[in-house]
C-alpha positions as CSV (number, residue, x, y, z in Angstrom):
1,M,-99.5,40.4,89.8
2,G,-98.2,42.9,87.1
3,H,-99.7,43.8,83.6
4,K,-99.8,40.2,82.2
5,W,-102.7,39.5,84.6
6,V,-104.8,42.5,83.3
7,I,-104.3,41.6,79.7
8,N,-104.7,38.3,79.9
9,G,-108.0,38.4,82.6
10,S,-107.5,35.1,84.0
11,M,-104.6,33.2,85.8
12,R,-104.4,29.7,87.0
13,Q,-101.9,28.5,89.8
14,K,-99.1,27.4,87.6
15,R,-99.0,30.6,85.9
16,G,-99.1,32.8,88.9
17,A,-96.1,30.8,90.0
18,S,-94.2,31.6,87.2
19,L,-95.3,35.2,87.0
20,L,-94.6,35.6,91.2
21,K,-91.3,33.4,90.6
22,V,-92.4,30.9,93.4
23,S,-93.4,27.6,93.9
24,K,-97.0,26.3,92.9
25,D,-97.9,26.0,96.6
26,T,-96.8,29.7,97.4
27,S,-98.9,30.9,94.5
28,L,-102.1,29.1,95.4
29,G,-101.7,30.4,99.0
30,E,-101.6,34.0,97.3
31,L,-104.2,33.5,95.0
32,S,-106.1,32.1,97.9
33,K,-105.4,35.0,99.9
34,L,-106.6,37.5,97.4
35,S,-109.6,35.4,96.7
36,S,-110.7,35.6,100.2
37,L,-110.0,39.2,100.4
38,G,-112.5,39.3,97.6
39,L,-110.0,40.8,94.9
40,I,-110.4,38.0,92.9
41,D,-112.4,35.0,92.1
42,K,-111.9,31.5,91.9
43,K,-113.7,29.9,89.2
44,G,-114.0,26.0,87.8
45,V,-113.3,22.9,89.4
46,G,-110.5,20.3,90.1
47,R,-107.8,20.8,87.9
48,G,-109.7,23.4,85.8
49,I,-109.5,26.3,88.5
50,Y,-108.7,29.5,87.3
51,Y,-108.8,33.1,88.7
52,V,-110.3,36.5,87.5
53,I,-110.2,39.7,88.6
54,K,-113.2,41.0,90.2
């Protein structure tokens, strides 16, 4: 994900798409994979969901 991830400490789906230069659907898939691997935590609910490094 790069240094911006570490500096900001959290990421939303839209920001992930922008950093990776992919669609929001692809970003969601990648963030979900990282979450299922236990590398990041999914926080919040609904439109307020964001991801943080464990």
